[in-house]
Phi, psi and omega in degrees: 000321180297323178296320179295322181281346183291336184273129181296329178293320179292322176296321177298317179299319177295320177298320179296317179291328177294320181287328176204103185283161176079040181266153175274167176302317179299320178295321179287323181300322180298326184279341185244135179280080185199158178290160177304318180297319179297316179296318178301318181296316179294319178297323179297318178298316179296322179292317179297329178279355180082010182272341178228138173239153182237158177214136177277138175226093186067236179272351183266148174249116182264139181252133181231143175285141175250101186284349186299310180299323179293320178295321179296320177295317178302310182296322185280317191248327188264308186302315185291335179275323183282331183300316181296319180293320179295317178298320179295320178295322177296319178297317178297316179300313180296320179297313180296321179293322180291325175295321181295321181288323181294334184265000000 
């Protein structure tokens, strides 16, 4: 999944799906300066990583963002590291404010 997220075009495709889910290849192609084949290739990588799921609707194939893997990474790797730092910043802020009031 990290390899899939490393590419800026794939992150852009995820952002596009986040802003409006259920887009076709053609709708995504218009938003990205890339050939249809290039967009298909990036979508395939995202799908293999579990970040995008597809559903057929008649002749169209709709692409949807799958937020679950990103949330799992957030919970596992980001949240636990940022919480301690945020708490430390709040402590520093409170300490500085209390010094300012004392003087």
